[in-house]
C-alpha positions in Angstrom: 54.8 1.3 -3.9 51.7 0.9 -6.1 53.3 3.0 -8.7 56.4 0.8 -8.7 54.2 -2.3 -9.0 52.3 -0.8 -11.9 55.5 0.1 -13.7 56.8 -3.5 -13.2 53.6 -5.0 -14.7 53.8 -2.6 -17.7 57.4 -3.7 -18.4 56.5 -7.4 -18.1 53.5 -7.1 -20.4 55.4 -4.9 -22.8 58.3 -7.3 -23.0 55.9 -10.2 -23.6 54.1 -8.3 -26.3 57.3 -7.4 -28.1 58.6 -11.0 -27.8 55.3 -12.2 -29.3 55.6 -9.7 -32.1 59.1 -10.8 -32.9 58.6 -14.5 -32.5 55.3 -14.8 -34.5 56.1 -14.1 -38.2 53.3 -13.6 -40.7 51.9 -16.8 -42.2 53.9 -17.9 -45.3 52.2 -17.4 -48.6 51.0 -20.4 -50.5 52.1 -20.5 -54.1 50.7 -24.0 -55.0 47.1 -24.7 -53.9 46.8 -28.3 -53.1 43.9 -30.7 -53.6 42.9 -30.8 -49.9 42.7 -27.0 -49.7 39.7 -26.7 -52.0 35.9 -27.1 -51.9 35.3 -29.7 -54.7 31.6 -28.7 -55.0 32.8 -25.3 -56.3 35.8 -26.6 -58.2 34.3 -29.2 -60.6 31.4 -27.1 -62.0 33.7 -24.0 -62.5 36.4 -26.1 -64.0 34.0 -27.6 -66.6 32.6 -24.2 -67.4 36.2 -22.8 -67.9 37.1 -25.8 -70.1 34.1 -25.2 -72.4 34.8 -21.4 -72.6 38.5 -21.9 -73.5 37.6 -24.7 -76.1 34.9 -22.5 -77.6 37.3 -19.6 -78.0 40.3 -21.5 -79.3 38.8 -24.4 -81.3 39.6 -22.9 -84.7 43.3 -23.1 -83.9 42.9 -26.8 -83.1 41.1 -27.4 -86.4 43.7 -25.5 -88.4 46.6 -27.3 -86.6 45.0 -30.7 -87.5 44.3 -29.8 -91.1 47.9 -28.5 -91.6 49.4 -31.6 -90.0 47.5 -34.1 -92.1 47.7 -32.4 -95.5 50.2 -33.7 -98.1 53.1 -31.2 -98.3 51.4 -27.8 -98.7 48.7 -29.1 -100.9 45.9 -27.0 -99.3 47.4 -24.4 -97.0 50.7 -22.6 -96.9 50.4 -21.6 -93.2 48.0 -20.5 -90.4 46.8 -17.3 -92.0 46.3 -18.9 -95.4 44.3 -21.7 -93.7 42.0 -19.2 -91.8 41.4 -17.2 -95.0 40.6 -20.1 -97.2 38.3 -21.9 -94.7 36.5 -18.7 -93.9 36.1 -17.9 -97.6 34.8 -21.4 -98.5 32.7 -22.2 -95.4 32.3 -19.1 -93.3 32.6 -19.2 -89.5 31.0 -22.7 -89.3 34.0 -24.1 -91.3 36.3 -23.0 -88.4 34.0 -25.0 -86.0 33.7 -28.2 -88.0 33.4 -31.1 -85.4 33.2 -28.7 -82.5 30.3 -30.2 -80.6 31.6 -33.7 -80.9 35.0 -32.6 -79.6 33.4 -31.0 -76.5 33.1 -34.5 -75.0 36.7 -33.6 -74.0 35.1 -31.7 -71.1 34.2 -35.1 -69.6 37.7 -36.4 -70.1 39.0 -33.1 -68.7 37.3 -33.8 -65.4 38.9 -37.3 -65.3 42.2 -35.7 -66.3 42.4 -33.0 -63.6 41.0 -35.4 -60.9 43.8 -37.9 -61.7 46.4 -35.1 -61.8 45.5 -33.6 -58.4 44.8 -37.0 -56.8 48.2 -38.4 -57.8 50.0 -35.2 -56.7 48.1 -35.5 -53.4 49.2 -39.1 -52.8 52.8 -38.3 -53.9 52.8 -35.4 -51.5 52.8 -37.9 -48.6 56.3 -38.8 -49.5 59.5 -36.7 -49.9 59.4 -36.2 -53.6 60.7 -33.2 -55.6 57.7 -31.0 -56.7 58.8 -31.1 -60.4 59.0 -34.9 -60.4 55.6 -35.0 -58.6 54.1 -32.9 -61.4 55.8 -34.9 -64.1 54.4 -38.2 -62.8 50.9 -36.8 -62.1 50.8 -35.2 -65.5 51.6 -38.5 -67.2 49.0 -40.4 -65.2 46.4 -37.8 -65.9 47.0 -38.0 -69.7 46.8 -41.8 -69.6 43.3 -41.7 -68.0 42.2 -38.7 -70.1 43.2 -40.2 -73.4 41.5 -43.5 -72.6 38.2 -41.6 -72.2 38.5 -39.2 -75.1 40.2 -41.1 -78.0 37.0 -42.4 -79.6 35.5 -38.8 -79.7 38.9 -37.5 -80.9 38.9 -40.0 -83.8 35.4 -38.9 -84.9 36.0 -35.2 -84.5 39.2 -35.3 -86.5 37.4 -37.1 -89.4 35.0 -34.2 -89.3 37.8 -31.6 -89.1 39.6 -32.7 -92.2 36.6 -33.1 -94.4 37.1 -29.4 -95.3 40.4 -30.3 -96.8 38.8 -32.9 -99.0 36.0 -30.6 -100.0 38.3 -27.9 -101.2 40.9 -30.1 -102.9 41.9 -29.9 -106.5 41.3 -32.9 -108.7 45.0 -33.9 -108.7 45.3 -33.3 -105.0 46.6 -36.0 -102.7 44.2 -34.8 -100.0 41.2 -36.9 -101.0 43.0 -39.7 -99.1 41.7 -37.9 -96.0 38.2 -39.2 -96.7 38.9 -42.9 -96.0 35.3 -43.4 -95.0 34.1 -42.5 -98.5 31.5 -39.9 -97.4 29.4 -38.3 -100.1 30.2 -34.6 -99.4 27.9 -33.4 -102.2 24.8 -34.7 -100.4 23.3 -32.1 -98.0 23.5 -33.3 -94.4 23.1 -31.7 -91.0 26.0 -31.7 -88.6 24.4 -34.2 -86.3 23.6 -36.5 -89.3 27.1 -36.2 -90.6 28.6 -37.0 -87.1 26.3 -40.1 -86.9 27.3 -41.2 -90.4 31.0 -40.9 -89.5 30.5 -43.0 -86.4 28.5 -45.6 -88.3 31.1 -45.9 -91.0 34.0 -46.2 -88.6 32.2 -49.1 -86.9 31.4 -50.8 -90.3 34.9 -50.5 -91.5 36.9 -51.2 -88.4 34.6 -52.4 -85.7 34.7 -51.2 -82.1 38.5 -51.0 -82.3 38.2 -48.4 -85.0 37.2 -45.9 -82.3 40.6 -46.5 -80.7 42.5 -46.1 -83.9 45.7 -44.3 -83.1 45.3 -44.9 -79.3 48.9 -46.0 -78.9 50.1 -43.0 -80.9 47.9 -40.7 -78.8 49.5 -42.1 -75.6 52.9 -41.7 -77.2 52.2 -38.1 -78.1 50.1 -36.9 -75.1 51.5 -38.7 -72.1 55.0 -37.3 -72.4 53.5 -34.0 -73.5 51.3 -33.7 -70.4 54.1 -35.0 -68.1 56.6 -32.5 -69.5 54.1 -29.6 -69.5 53.2 -29.9 -65.8 56.9 -30.5 -64.8 58.0 -27.4 -66.9 55.1 -25.4 -65.6 56.2 -26.1 -62.0 59.9 -25.4 -62.8 59.2 -22.1 -64.6 56.8 -21.1 -61.9 59.4 -21.7 -59.1 62.1 -19.8 -61.0 59.8 -16.9 -61.9 58.7 -16.6 -58.3 62.4 -16.2 -57.2 63.2 -13.4 -59.6 59.9 -11.5 -59.7 59.4 -8.4 -57.5 57.0 -9.0 -54.6 54.3 -6.7 -56.1 53.9 -8.8 -59.2 50.6 -10.8 -59.4 51.1 -14.5 -58.5 48.4 -15.4 -61.0 50.2 -13.5 -63.8 53.5 -15.4 -63.0 51.7 -18.7 -63.2 50.1 -17.8 -66.6 53.5 -16.9 -68.0 55.0 -20.1 -66.6 52.2 -22.1 -68.3 52.8 -20.4 -71.6 56.6 -21.0 -71.5 55.9 -24.7 -70.5 53.6 -25.0 -73.5 56.1 -23.6 -75.9 58.9 -25.8 -74.7 56.8 -29.0 -74.7 55.4 -28.3 -78.2 58.9 -27.9 -79.7 60.0 -31.2 -78.1 56.9 -33.3 -79.0 55.6 -32.0 -82.3 56.7 -35.1 -84.4 54.6 -37.4 -82.2 51.5 -35.2 -82.6 51.8 -35.3 -86.4 52.0 -39.1 -86.4 49.0 -39.3 -84.1 46.9 -37.1 -86.3 47.8 -39.0 -89.4 47.0 -42.4 -87.8 43.7 -41.3 -86.4 42.5 -39.7 -89.7 43.8 -42.2 -92.3 43.5 -45.3 -90.0 46.3 -47.2 -91.8 49.8 -48.3 -90.9 51.8 -48.1 -87.7 53.7 -45.3 -86.0 56.9 -46.6 -87.6 55.4 -46.7 -91.1 53.9 -43.1 -90.7 57.3 -41.8 -89.6 59.0 -43.4 -92.7 56.3 -42.1 -95.0 56.6 -38.5 -93.7 60.4 -38.7 -94.0 60.1 -40.0 -97.6 57.5 -37.4 -98.7 58.7 -34.3 -96.9 62.0 -34.9 -95.2 62.9 -33.3 -91.9 60.5 -30.5 -92.3 57.5 -32.9 -92.7 58.6 -35.0 -89.8 59.4 -32.3 -87.3 58.2 -28.9 -88.3 54.9 -29.6 -90.1 52.2 -27.5 -88.4 54.7 -26.4 -85.8 53.8 -22.7 -86.1 50.0 -23.5 -85.8 50.7 -25.7 -82.8 52.9 -23.1 -81.1 50.1 -20.5 -81.5 47.5 -23.0 -80.3 49.7 -24.2 -77.4 50.5 -20.6 -76.2 46.9 -19.6 -76.3 45.6 -22.8 -74.6 48.4 -22.8 -72.0 47.8 -19.2 -70.9 44.0 -19.6 -71.0 43.9 -22.9 -69.2 46.2 -21.8 -66.4 44.3 -18.5 -66.0 41.1 -20.4 -65.6 42.5 -23.3 -63.6 44.4 -21.2 -61.0 41.6 -18.6 -60.7 39.1 -21.4 -60.1 41.4 -22.9 -57.4 41.5 -19.6 -55.7 37.7 -19.2 -55.8 37.2 -22.8 -54.5 39.7 -22.3 -51.7 38.6 -23.1 -48.2 38.2 -20.1 -45.9 41.1 -21.0 -43.7 43.6 -20.6 -46.5 42.3 -17.5 -48.2 44.6 -15.0 -46.4 47.7 -17.0 -47.4 47.0 -17.0 -51.2 47.7 -14.0 -53.4 46.1 -13.2 -56.7 
């Protein structure tokens, strides 16, 4: 009788255990780490450090892209390699980092940018909204806030970037127009002194609004760029997750998705970026006038493809590096309760 009772208990316990094993699937993996899943005290310092590292490594590409975009025709450089060779030959490594320290104020705007992006996504997540649309709206809002903070520093750093073009111009070159502040480039001056002189002259010539020269063009260039990039990043990521084998690193998939998003966005928005750069450096005219001037001087190539190769290289490198840093930092900052559900 005791034996029968023991066998009955074993069968009941065994059936419960097997039922539990069948009915309790493993927790679903998280592919998108949301704002509420992270420890912000870890996230913000690491994000700022990552932004500085990426900017430090890739700043020469930003400088070359800007110089190629604002030069008249191919007055100074024929392409990316030619630009690197000439700048290095004339000014050394420091020439490739002209305006670097001033541009690093973008780290501050970057904190505002990513906080806005994640915050808007968090709020939109409370409603039934498509993830791609959510990323599109959040990316646009983030750029609006980020550009409002960074445009004054962008204006000053771009004046410093293109001074190398003026310095190396031939006498009959059209590129001296890129020194609208009338700086004396023959006078020896430290980088800090030069930056102060640029800021002072912008104020004397244009007042406070001079620091926001090209602000509308920046919004027109960067808001759709940011919105499209985040939406495409989300779209490419979702599709790549569907077709990739289970053993492939999630982080690698996200880096590839970011790079593809950067390529696509750059091709779609390059004309707006050219106009923005011209307006901020030369400080004259409107977006419409600059469009017409580019078309008259250089036709379709000048309006659409000028500096495109440089910008594609820059975009691919930045997109891959930024996503690598951003998604890694999100994983490091993840709260303990979610760690087992996120794959590297």
